[in-house]
Structure formats: structure tokens, C-alpha cells
C-alpha positions as CSV (number, residue, x, y, z in Angstrom):
1,M,7.1,1.2,-14.5
2,N,3.3,0.5,-14.1
3,P,1.1,-1.5,-16.1
4,V,-1.7,0.2,-15.8
5,Q,-2.4,3.4,-16.4
6,E,-4.6,5.6,-16.4
7,W,-5.8,6.9,-19.7
8,G,-8.6,9.0,-19.5
9,E,-12.6,8.8,-20.5
10,E,-14.5,8.6,-23.8
11,V,-18.1,9.3,-24.8
12,E,-20.2,6.5,-26.7
13,D,-23.7,7.0,-27.4
14,G,-24.5,9.0,-24.4
15,V,-22.3,6.3,-22.7
16,V,-19.0,7.5,-20.4
17,Y,-16.1,5.1,-20.0
18,G,-13.0,4.6,-18.1
19,V,-10.0,4.3,-20.6
20,T,-7.1,2.7,-18.9
21,L,-4.0,1.4,-21.0
22,H,-2.6,-2.0,-20.2
23,R,0.9,-3.2,-20.6
24,E,1.6,-6.5,-21.4
25,P,4.4,-8.5,-22.0
26,V,4.3,-10.2,-26.3
27,P,4.2,-14.1,-26.5
28,S,7.4,-15.1,-27.0
29,S,8.1,-16.7,-30.6
30,P,9.1,-20.7,-30.5
31,P,12.9,-21.4,-29.9
32,P,14.4,-21.7,-34.0
33,S,15.2,-24.7,-34.8
34,D,18.3,-24.3,-35.9
35,P,20.6,-24.4,-32.5
36,S,23.6,-22.0,-34.0
37,A,20.4,-19.2,-34.9
38,P,20.4,-15.8,-32.0
39,C,17.8,-16.2,-29.9
40,S,16.3,-12.8,-29.1
41,G,17.7,-11.7,-25.8
42,F,14.5,-8.7,-24.8
43,V,10.8,-8.9,-23.8
44,Q,8.5,-6.9,-25.9
45,Y,5.6,-5.5,-24.8
46,R,2.8,-4.3,-26.2
47,T,0.2,-1.6,-24.7
48,C,-3.6,-2.8,-24.8
49,K,-6.6,-0.1,-24.4
50,V,-9.4,-1.2,-22.1
51,R,-12.7,0.2,-21.1
52,R,-14.5,0.0,-18.6
53,L,-18.3,2.0,-17.9
54,K,-18.2,4.9,-16.0
55,A,-21.9,6.4,-16.3
56,A,-24.7,5.9,-18.1
57,A,-28.5,5.7,-18.2
58,V,-30.2,2.8,-17.0
59,E,-31.2,1.7,-20.5
60,Q,-27.5,1.7,-21.4
61,L,-26.5,0.0,-18.2
62,V,-28.9,-3.5,-19.1
63,A,-27.9,-2.6,-23.0
64,H,-24.1,-3.3,-22.2
65,L,-25.1,-6.1,-20.3
66,L,-26.5,-8.2,-23.1
67,E,-24.0,-7.0,-25.8
68,G,-21.3,-9.3,-23.7
69,R,-18.4,-7.9,-25.6
70,N,-16.3,-5.9,-24.2
71,Q,-17.5,-6.0,-20.7
72,E,-15.7,-6.0,-18.0
73,Q,-15.1,-8.5,-15.4
74,D,-18.5,-9.1,-13.1
75,Y,-20.2,-6.8,-14.4
76,G,-23.0,-8.5,-13.9
77,R,-22.7,-9.0,-10.3
78,I,-21.7,-5.8,-9.7
79,L,-25.3,-4.7,-11.6
80,L,-26.7,-7.2,-9.4
81,S,-25.6,-5.8,-6.1
82,T,-26.3,-2.4,-6.4
83,Y,-29.2,-1.8,-9.0
84,R,-32.1,-1.3,-6.1
85,T,-30.0,2.1,-5.3
86,F,-32.0,3.3,-8.9
87,T,-34.4,1.2,-10.5
88,S,-36.6,-1.4,-8.9
89,T,-36.7,-5.5,-9.4
90,T,-39.5,-5.2,-11.5
91,K,-38.2,-2.2,-13.7
92,L,-35.1,-4.3,-14.2
93,I,-37.2,-7.5,-15.2
94,Q,-38.5,-5.8,-17.6
95,L,-35.9,-4.1,-19.0
96,L,-33.9,-7.3,-19.8
97,F,-36.3,-8.7,-21.7
98,Q,-37.8,-6.1,-23.3
99,M,-34.0,-5.3,-24.9
100,E,-34.0,-9.5,-25.3
101,S,-37.3,-9.5,-27.9
102,A,-35.9,-6.4,-30.0
103,S,-32.5,-8.3,-30.9
104,L,-34.6,-11.6,-31.9
105,G,-33.4,-11.3,-35.9
106,L,-30.0,-9.8,-35.2
107,D,-27.0,-11.6,-35.6
108,S,-26.3,-10.6,-32.0
109,S,-29.6,-12.5,-30.7
110,S,-27.4,-15.7,-30.0
111,C,-24.8,-13.5,-28.0
112,S,-27.6,-11.6,-26.3
113,N,-29.7,-15.0,-25.1
114,S,-26.5,-16.1,-23.4
115,C,-25.2,-13.2,-21.6
116,L,-29.5,-12.7,-20.8
117,L,-29.3,-16.2,-19.2
118,T,-26.1,-16.6,-17.2
119,F,-27.0,-13.0,-15.7
120,I,-31.0,-14.8,-14.2
121,Q,-29.2,-18.0,-13.5
122,T,-26.6,-15.8,-11.3
123,W,-29.7,-13.7,-10.4
124,L,-31.3,-17.3,-8.7
125,D,-28.5,-18.6,-7.4
126,E,-26.9,-15.4,-5.6
127,Y,-29.4,-12.6,-5.1
128,S,-32.6,-14.5,-4.5
129,E,-33.4,-12.3,-1.4
130,D,-34.4,-9.8,-4.3
131,L,-37.4,-11.9,-5.3
132,R,-38.8,-12.5,-2.1
133,D,-41.4,-10.0,-1.4
134,P,-44.1,-11.3,0.7
135,P,-47.0,-12.6,0.8
136,L,-47.3,-12.2,-3.6
137,H,-43.5,-12.1,-4.5
138,P,-45.0,-9.6,-7.6
139,A,-41.3,-9.6,-9.1
140,L,-40.4,-13.2,-8.7
141,L,-44.1,-13.9,-10.5
142,L,-42.9,-11.4,-12.9
143,L,-40.2,-13.2,-14.1
144,L,-41.3,-16.5,-14.1
145,D,-44.1,-14.8,-16.6
146,H,-40.7,-14.1,-19.0
147,L,-39.1,-17.3,-18.8
148,A,-42.0,-19.0,-19.4
149,V,-43.0,-16.8,-22.4
150,S,-39.3,-17.3,-24.3
151,A,-39.4,-21.2,-23.2
152,A,-42.6,-21.2,-25.5
153,V,-40.7,-19.2,-28.1
154,R,-37.2,-21.1,-27.8
155,G,-37.8,-24.2,-27.4
156,D,-35.6,-25.9,-28.9
157,M,-32.5,-24.5,-26.9
158,H,-31.0,-27.5,-25.6
159,H,-28.0,-25.9,-23.8
160,Q,-28.0,-25.6,-19.8
161,P,-28.6,-23.0,-18.7
162,N,-31.9,-22.2,-20.9
163,F,-35.5,-20.4,-20.1
164,C,-36.9,-24.1,-19.2
165,S,-34.7,-25.0,-16.9
166,L,-34.8,-21.4,-15.1
167,A,-38.4,-21.6,-15.8
168,G,-38.5,-24.3,-13.4
169,Q,-36.1,-22.8,-11.1
170,A,-38.3,-20.0,-10.4
171,E,-41.2,-21.7,-9.6
172,Q,-39.3,-24.0,-7.4
173,M,-38.0,-20.9,-5.7
174,L,-41.0,-19.6,-5.3
175,R,-42.5,-22.5,-3.6
176,T,-39.7,-22.8,-1.2
177,F,-40.4,-19.3,-0.2
178,Q,-44.0,-20.0,0.4
179,E,-43.5,-23.0,2.5
180,Q,-40.6,-20.8,4.6
181,E,-43.4,-18.5,5.6
182,A,-45.5,-21.3,6.5
183,A,-43.2,-22.5,9.0
184,L,-42.1,-19.2,10.4
185,A,-46.0,-18.2,11.3
186,A,-46.0,-21.2,12.6
187,L,-43.1,-20.7,14.8
188,Q,-43.7,-17.4,15.6
189,Q,-47.3,-18.7,16.7
190,D,-45.6,-21.4,19.2
191,E,-43.0,-18.4,20.4
192,E,-45.7,-15.8,21.4
193,A,-47.7,-18.8,23.3
194,S,-44.3,-20.1,25.1
195,A,-43.9,-16.2,25.5
196,D,-47.3,-15.7,27.6
197,E,-46.7,-18.7,29.6
198,D,-43.1,-17.9,30.8
199,S,-43.4,-14.4,31.1
200,G,-43.7,-14.7,35.1
201,C,-40.3,-16.4,35.4
202,E,-38.2,-14.3,33.3
203,N,-35.1,-13.1,35.6
204,S,-32.1,-11.9,34.3
205,S,-29.0,-13.6,34.8
206,D,-26.8,-12.7,37.9
207,Q,-23.1,-12.1,37.7
208,S,-22.2,-15.9,39.2
209,S,-23.7,-17.8,36.1
210,I,-20.9,-15.8,34.1
211,M,-18.2,-17.1,36.2
212,D,-20.0,-20.6,36.6
213,V,-19.8,-21.2,31.9
214,S,-16.4,-21.4,30.9
215,A,-15.1,-18.3,28.8
216,A,-14.7,-21.1,25.6
217,A,-18.7,-22.3,26.1
218,I,-19.7,-18.3,26.4
219,A,-17.7,-17.3,23.3
220,E,-19.2,-20.4,21.1
221,Q,-22.9,-19.5,22.1
222,L,-22.5,-16.0,21.1
223,T,-20.9,-17.7,17.8
224,R,-23.4,-20.0,16.4
225,I,-26.2,-15.9,17.0
226,D,-23.6,-14.0,15.2
227,S,-23.1,-17.0,12.3
228,A,-26.8,-17.1,12.1
229,L,-27.4,-13.3,12.0
230,F,-24.9,-12.8,9.3
231,I,-26.0,-15.4,6.9
232,R,-29.3,-13.7,6.4
233,V,-27.5,-10.6,5.5
234,V,-28.4,-9.2,2.3
235,P,-25.9,-7.6,0.8
236,Y,-28.0,-4.7,-0.7
237,Q,-29.0,-3.2,2.8
238,C,-25.8,-2.8,3.3
239,L,-25.3,-0.1,1.2
240,G,-24.8,3.5,2.5
241,C,-28.1,5.0,0.8
242,V,-29.7,1.9,1.9
243,W,-28.5,1.7,5.6
244,S,-28.6,5.4,6.2
245,Q,-32.8,5.1,6.3
246,R,-32.2,2.5,8.4
247,D,-34.8,4.6,11.6
248,K,-37.7,5.1,8.7
249,K,-40.6,3.6,9.0
250,E,-40.4,1.3,6.1
251,N,-37.2,-0.3,8.1
252,M,-35.4,-1.1,4.8
253,S,-32.5,-2.8,6.3
254,P,-33.9,-5.6,8.8
255,T,-31.1,-8.5,8.4
256,I,-28.5,-5.5,9.5
257,R,-30.1,-4.1,12.4
258,A,-30.7,-7.6,13.7
259,T,-26.5,-7.9,13.5
260,V,-27.2,-4.7,15.4
261,A,-29.0,-5.5,18.1
262,Q,-27.4,-8.5,19.0
263,F,-23.8,-6.3,18.5
264,N,-25.1,-3.4,21.0
265,A,-26.9,-6.7,23.6
266,V,-23.6,-8.1,24.2
267,T,-21.9,-4.5,24.6
268,N,-24.9,-3.9,27.2
269,R,-23.7,-7.3,28.3
270,V,-20.8,-7.0,29.5
271,I,-21.2,-3.3,31.1
272,M,-23.8,-4.9,33.2
273,S,-22.5,-7.5,34.5
274,L,-19.7,-5.0,35.8
275,L,-22.0,-2.4,37.3
276,S,-25.6,-3.8,37.5
277,P,-26.8,-6.0,40.6
278,P,-29.3,-8.2,40.0
279,A,-32.9,-7.5,39.8
280,D,-34.9,-7.2,43.1
281,G,-36.2,-10.8,44.2
282,T,-33.8,-12.9,42.3
283,C,-31.1,-15.0,44.0
284,S,-28.0,-14.8,43.2
285,S,-25.7,-17.9,44.2
286,G,-22.3,-15.5,44.9
287,P,-21.5,-12.0,46.2
288,L,-22.2,-8.8,43.6
289,P,-19.2,-7.9,42.2
290,T,-19.4,-4.8,45.1
291,T,-15.5,-4.8,45.8
292,P,-12.8,-4.2,42.6
293,A,-11.5,-7.8,43.0
294,Q,-15.0,-9.5,42.3
295,R,-15.0,-6.8,39.1
296,A,-11.4,-7.8,38.4
297,C,-12.5,-11.3,37.7
298,I,-15.4,-10.5,35.8
299,V,-13.2,-7.8,34.1
300,E,-10.6,-11.1,33.6
301,K,-13.3,-13.3,32.3
302,W,-14.4,-11.8,29.9
303,I,-11.0,-11.0,28.2
304,K,-10.9,-14.3,28.6
305,V,-14.2,-14.7,26.4
306,A,-12.4,-12.1,23.7
307,Q,-9.8,-14.3,23.4
308,E,-11.7,-17.6,22.5
309,C,-13.9,-15.6,20.0
310,R,-10.6,-14.3,18.6
311,R,-9.7,-17.8,18.2
312,L,-12.8,-19.3,16.6
313,K,-12.8,-15.6,14.1
314,N,-15.5,-14.2,15.4
315,F,-14.6,-11.0,15.1
316,S,-18.2,-9.2,15.7
317,S,-18.5,-10.1,18.9
318,L,-15.2,-9.5,19.7
319,K,-15.2,-6.0,18.8
320,A,-18.2,-6.0,21.0
321,I,-16.5,-7.3,24.0
322,L,-13.5,-5.1,23.4
323,S,-15.8,-2.0,22.8
324,A,-17.5,-2.6,26.1
325,L,-14.4,-3.1,28.4
326,H,-13.1,0.3,27.0
327,S,-16.3,2.5,27.5
328,N,-16.5,5.1,29.8
329,A,-18.2,3.5,31.9
330,V,-16.1,0.8,32.5
331,H,-13.0,1.9,31.5
332,R,-13.3,4.7,34.8
333,L,-13.2,1.7,37.3
334,R,-9.4,2.3,38.1
335,K,-9.1,0.5,40.9
336,T,-10.7,-2.6,39.0
337,W,-8.4,-2.4,36.7
338,A,-5.3,-2.2,39.0
339,A,-6.4,-5.7,40.6
340,V,-6.4,-7.2,37.4
341,C,-3.6,-9.9,36.5
342,R,-0.7,-8.3,33.8
343,D,-1.2,-11.2,31.5
344,S,-5.3,-10.1,31.5
345,T,-4.6,-6.8,30.9
346,A,-1.3,-7.3,28.6
347,T,-3.8,-9.5,26.4
348,F,-6.3,-7.1,26.8
349,H,-4.2,-4.2,25.1
350,N,-3.3,-6.4,22.9
351,L,-6.5,-7.1,21.5
352,W,-7.8,-3.6,21.4
353,E,-4.2,-2.3,19.4
354,T,-4.9,-4.9,16.9
355,F,-8.9,-4.3,16.7
356,S,-8.8,-0.5,17.6
357,D,-11.2,1.7,15.2
358,E,-8.3,3.0,13.4
359,N,-7.2,0.0,12.1
360,C,-10.4,-1.7,12.5
361,V,-10.5,-1.9,8.5
362,L,-7.5,-2.9,7.6
363,T,-7.5,-5.5,10.3
364,N,-10.1,-6.9,9.0
365,K,-9.1,-7.3,5.4
366,E,-6.3,-9.0,6.5
367,L,-8.0,-11.6,8.3
368,L,-10.5,-12.2,5.9
369,V,-7.3,-12.8,3.6
370,E,-5.7,-15.1,5.6
371,S,-9.2,-17.4,7.2
372,T,-10.4,-18.3,3.2
373,S,-10.5,-21.8,4.2
374,S,-12.4,-21.3,7.5
375,G,-15.6,-19.6,8.2
376,V,-15.4,-16.2,9.7
377,V,-17.9,-14.0,11.1
378,P,-16.9,-10.4,10.7
379,Y,-17.5,-7.0,12.3
380,L,-19.9,-5.6,10.2
381,G,-19.7,-2.4,11.7
382,T,-16.2,-1.7,9.3
383,Y,-18.2,-2.2,5.7
384,L,-21.3,-0.4,6.8
385,T,-18.8,2.8,8.0
386,V,-17.3,2.3,4.2
387,L,-20.4,2.0,2.7
388,T,-21.7,5.1,3.6
389,M,-18.2,7.4,3.4
390,L,-18.3,5.9,-0.5
391,D,-22.6,7.0,-0.3
392,T,-21.6,10.4,1.0
393,A,-18.2,11.1,-1.2
394,L,-19.5,9.9,-4.6
395,P,-22.2,11.5,-6.0
396,D,-25.5,9.5,-7.6
397,T,-25.2,11.0,-11.1
398,V,-22.9,12.5,-13.0
399,Q,-23.2,15.1,-16.3
400,G,-26.5,14.7,-17.5
401,G,-28.2,13.2,-15.1
402,L,-26.4,9.8,-16.1
403,I,-25.9,6.9,-13.3
404,N,-22.8,7.0,-11.5
405,F,-22.0,3.6,-12.4
406,E,-17.9,3.9,-10.8
407,K,-19.3,4.2,-7.1
408,R,-22.2,1.5,-7.8
409,R,-18.4,-0.2,-8.4
410,R,-16.7,0.8,-5.7
411,S,-19.7,0.2,-3.5
412,S,-20.5,-3.7,-4.7
413,S,-16.7,-4.8,-3.3
414,P,-16.1,-2.7,0.2
415,C,-13.9,-5.3,1.1
416,G,-10.8,-4.9,-1.4
417,T,-11.2,-0.9,-1.8
418,D,-8.2,0.9,-0.5
419,H,-10.6,3.8,0.1
420,C,-10.3,3.0,4.4
421,P,-11.9,5.2,6.9
422,D,-10.4,7.0,9.9
423,R,-13.0,7.8,12.4
424,A,-16.3,8.8,12.2
425,G,-17.8,12.2,10.5
426,P,-18.9,13.5,7.3
427,S,-16.6,12.2,4.2
428,L,-14.5,14.1,2.6
429,G,-12.2,13.2,-0.9
430,C,-9.8,14.8,-0.6
431,Q,-7.4,15.1,-4.4
432,Y,-3.1,16.2,-3.8
433,K,-2.2,17.8,-6.7
434,R,1.5,16.7,-7.0
435,S,4.4,19.4,-7.9
436,I,7.0,18.5,-10.0
437,S,9.3,18.0,-7.4
438,M,7.5,14.5,-5.6
439,N,7.5,12.8,-9.2
440,S,10.9,11.6,-7.6
441,L,9.5,9.3,-4.9
442,P,9.8,5.7,-5.3
443,E,8.2,3.9,-7.3
444,H,6.0,1.5,-4.2
445,N,5.0,4.5,-2.3
446,R,3.1,6.0,-5.3
447,Q,-0.8,5.5,-5.4
448,G,-2.7,4.3,-8.6
449,T,-4.9,7.6,-7.4
450,D,-4.6,11.1,-6.5
451,S,-7.6,11.0,-4.5
452,C,-8.2,9.3,-0.8
453,I,-11.6,9.5,1.1
454,I,-10.8,11.1,4.9
455,R,-13.4,10.5,7.9
456,V,-13.6,14.3,9.8
457,T,-14.9,14.5,12.9
458,S,-16.9,17.4,14.2
459,Q,-13.7,18.9,16.6
460,E,-11.1,18.6,14.1
461,K,-8.8,21.5,12.6
462,S,-7.7,22.0,9.1
463,T,-3.6,20.6,10.5
464,Q,-5.4,17.4,11.4
465,V,-6.7,17.1,8.0
466,I,-3.7,18.3,6.3
467,E,-1.5,15.3,8.3
468,R,-3.8,12.7,7.7
469,A,-3.9,13.3,4.0
470,L,-0.3,13.3,3.5
471,E,-0.6,9.8,5.4
472,K,-3.2,8.5,2.8
473,H,-0.9,9.6,0.1
474,H,2.5,7.9,2.0
475,L,4.0,11.6,2.5
476,E,4.3,11.9,6.3
477,H,7.9,13.3,5.6
478,M,6.2,16.3,4.4
479,K,5.2,19.1,6.8
480,G,1.6,19.9,7.1
481,Q,2.5,23.5,7.4
482,D,3.4,23.5,3.9
483,F,0.0,22.6,2.3
484,T,-3.2,24.1,2.3
485,L,-6.9,22.7,1.8
486,A,-9.3,24.0,-0.2
487,Q,-13.1,23.3,-0.7
488,V,-13.7,22.3,-5.2
489,I,-17.3,24.4,-5.1
490,S,-17.4,24.0,-9.2
491,Q,-14.8,23.8,-11.9
492,K,-13.6,27.7,-11.4
493,K,-14.8,28.0,-7.9
494,E,-12.4,27.1,-5.0
495,L,-13.5,27.4,-1.0
496,L,-10.0,28.1,1.1
497,I,-10.3,26.4,4.6
498,P,-8.0,28.6,6.8
499,D,-4.8,26.8,9.0
500,N,-6.7,27.1,12.1
501,A,-10.4,26.9,10.9
502,N,-12.5,23.8,12.2
503,V,-13.3,22.2,8.3
504,F,-16.3,20.2,9.8
505,Y,-17.9,24.1,10.0
506,A,-16.2,25.8,7.5
507,M,-17.0,24.0,4.5
508,S,-19.7,24.1,2.6
509,T,-22.4,21.7,2.7
510,T,-24.3,22.9,-0.6
511,A,-21.3,21.1,-2.4
512,N,-19.6,17.9,-2.8
513,F,-17.1,17.0,-0.1
514,D,-14.3,17.2,-2.8
515,F,-10.9,18.8,-1.7
516,V,-7.8,19.5,-2.9
517,L,-4.3,20.0,-0.8
518,R,-2.2,22.5,-2.5
519,Q,1.3,23.0,-1.4
520,N,1.7,26.3,-0.4
521,H,4.2,28.2,-3.5
522,K,7.0,29.8,-0.4
523,C,7.5,25.4,0.2
524,Q,7.5,24.6,-3.4
525,K,9.7,27.0,-4.6
526,K,12.2,25.7,-1.7
527,L,12.1,22.3,-2.7
528,L,12.5,22.8,-6.8
529,R,15.9,24.5,-5.9
530,A,16.9,21.4,-3.4
531,A,15.9,18.7,-6.3
532,A,17.6,20.8,-9.4
533,S,20.5,21.2,-6.7
534,R,20.5,17.1,-6.7
535,G,20.2,16.9,-10.9
536,R,17.4,17.0,-13.1
537,L,14.0,15.5,-11.9
538,N,12.2,12.9,-13.5
539,A,9.2,14.2,-14.6
540,E,5.7,12.4,-15.6
541,H,1.9,14.0,-16.4
542,L,-0.1,12.8,-13.4
């Protein structure tokens, strides 16, 4: 029996809560002092009702934070990771202190203060980039003013953290931001001056320089660059609603753009080393890669660099090198690949199968789990894809215009989500409604939910989408021809996708990308008769 079961939803004071029932063992009573007394030979369980906030207005989200009681784990961090998708930093600061002031004199004021102090401490420690807005940093100044006022009103608080200590930390952060901006401005001036001096001395690196440097040295240098860029990544900028606006003038995701630019630079460098000769006027200390044998040597060198990146757990440059070697421009060089030694070819195929687009999400999750004791530079594109999928598949608001906090909860932890993308394209939230005959599946093949997210390209037919949906639900043994795919337009209306239709163009773009997978009636009757001949069915409500 599954220890966690979805029970439904509850609405209280305009807030939507999701309710789950947790089955927990009851602690056994201490053994009796009399050895001859009988002991209990069974384990008792109790069912606990657990609520999690699913949808609410922004004021109610803040109120839930300050209540403290019945608050799910990491609620504050989820709010900090995603609040900028539905409100601003200054608005959140104002709401926090307005509600904290309103709680003065109430019995819950001490709990409210404790929750607020913990939240601000986490904000300053882990999400300080939210408060960086040069040159004036208005949000940080607003927070500092509120902390100073609260410290003056509640100066008798001696526990840590308190308003006085947080005000000092915020003031120190402001000074640090100002010093960093001054240092950055001076550095940019020096770089501009040095760039003017060296403008006539630039030339492109020739192929001989690549062969002269060891694979380990190249991989280490790439890892230094990638790790420095990854450390600067602001998590908020990875969210789908922000990343999807990366090409706008506001440049809302500069740290993500920097990692993407580095990835593209590595990919282009690999391709150019095989296809482009040095620019006119440059000196080459070795022969140009004009023959298949010469190109094969460079391919082998890049494969060695990829191996070293794998050893260093730099999966960003590793993916960039593999993508370049697998690009059409390089992969079509049949004579070159025929000249590559078997060991290098086998290594390349092994790396590509492990880090292909189809396996990239699961591979990244496994590698992050096994690499908790050492540093890792992940391939950021995996998580950007997942977050973009979530943003496309789930609505921002639900009934009554409430903020869909369940969407924010999933977006805040892309590494641990079960909604894994397959390929590029629009995102489909595909629900599979099981018939009674499906309830006899083994327990290990069941999913915790009847929904999944599938990526669909503009070339895929409905039969292909159905087969992939069955794979997501661990129903590979079922035949795709026995199912139909329908888009949910509203509660009372569905759009049936024909068997040979192109899903990308057949679906309605005005409705949500929510789909239902159903068995054909003829197939369902056949399965019911077969199941009845084998014995009684174990039916359960899903």
C-alpha cells in the first residue's frame, strides 16, 4: 500500500490547499516489565492529513509564510525562488512588514516575528542578488529602512537573528555592492584600454596550437571558465517565463546568456578547428587539416578533451564538444571518421549515448546525486528546457485569478522533478485515465500521478505521441493503436486528434496544452473479458 495518497483539495478563506493522506507507523509501546506478558505481534499505523498551499493571492502567500504553523518544508525558499514571476522585490518587502506590523499585539506576533526573521536571514544569505539593482539598490535600501525601524521598536530582542543584526547585515551588503561596482567599473576601463592597444595584434588560433596543448590542459581551462560562469548564475533567471524573454531589450537573463554564449563558443571552436583554415596573414607551424587523416587527429584530440571534461565533471563543455562533433557539418565527414581510431570512435559513441538529448535529464540527475562530495558544472540547457516546459504546460493563475503556487513549487526544483523533457517543441500535459483492467499492474510500475509532460516536435504524428505517453507511464507493453489522444478544451469539451494527424498543427493553440489518453472501447472490452477469465480484479479509485 502506498504510504502517501492524494486525497483532494480544500478551499479555506480563498486559499486552495492540496490534501494528501500520509500513512505512518505508530510508535510501539515499551515492552512490559513482566517477561511473561504477551507482546504485540503487529505494527499499527495511523493516517495523517497533510495540507500544502496550491493557489492563493500574493497577500495570502505572505500571510501563510508568517503563520509558520502547518507550513510545508522549504515554503520560504520556494517563495524566494519564484516570487518575481508574480510580484516585485519592493512589493514583497512592503507586504512582509505591513503584515508583521498588523500582527503586533496578537498572540501570534512572536511566531510571526520568528518566521519573518528566518525568511529575511535566508534572503540575505542565499538570494542576495535579488537586492542588487545598481546604482541605487532601491529594494535593499527599503529593506534596510524597515529593519532599522523594527529594530528601534523591538530593541529588547536578544536572540539571533533579530532586527538589529539583520539591519547590520543589510548595511554591510550595501557597502559590498558599492565596492564591487566601483571595482568592476575600473576593470572595464582597463580592459578597454588594453583592447585598444592589442587591436592590431589579434589573430585566430590555428590548428597546430590545439595539437600542441594537452587535452587535460584544455579541459582544465574550459572548466575554470565554465565554473566561474555557473557560480554567477541567478536561479530566478532560469525560470521559463524569464528565460523565454531573453531576446528582449531588457536583457532579463544576463547570467544565463553568458553561459549560453560560452557553450556556443566552444561548439563553434570545435567545428572551426576541423573546417576553417587560419585567416590570411597568420602563421601556421603545422599543416592545415585538409586531408581526412589530419582531420581525424583533431577529432581524436577533441574526444580526449571530452573525456577529460567528463573526468572533471564539466558537463557543459562536454556537451558542447559532443554536440559539435555530432553536428551535420562534422558528422558528414565520412572519410575523416573512417580514419579515426576505433578506441576514439567507441569512446565518442559511449559519451554520446550517455549524454544524448533523450537521456540528458536523467543522466544529469544521476550524476548530481553521485557527485555530491565534489564540484560539478552541469549542462544548464537541461534545466532550462525543463523549466520552459513547466512554464508552457502549467497556467500562471487558476480559478479566480489566484496565483498557481503549485507551478512555482515544481519550477523551484527542476533537478528533482519527474517531468522530464524528450525533445524540443511545445509542451503537452498528457493525462492517462486508466481503465479498471489497468489496476492489476505491479506496484513498482505505478506512478504517483496520472499526468506527465511530453515534448512534441512539429513532425510527430499522434501515434508517436501516444507511444511516448505510454512509455512515460511504464505501459510499453500496450499497443499505441489501442488508444486515442484528445485535447481538453474545457470541462465539457474535448478535441479528438486523428490517428495520422500532426499533433503540433492539429491541436488548438487557444486552449491549454492539456491532453487525455484513452483506450478504445473495443480494446477495453477485450481486456476486461481477458481479465475476468483470469479471476477477480483489484479495483481502486484513481
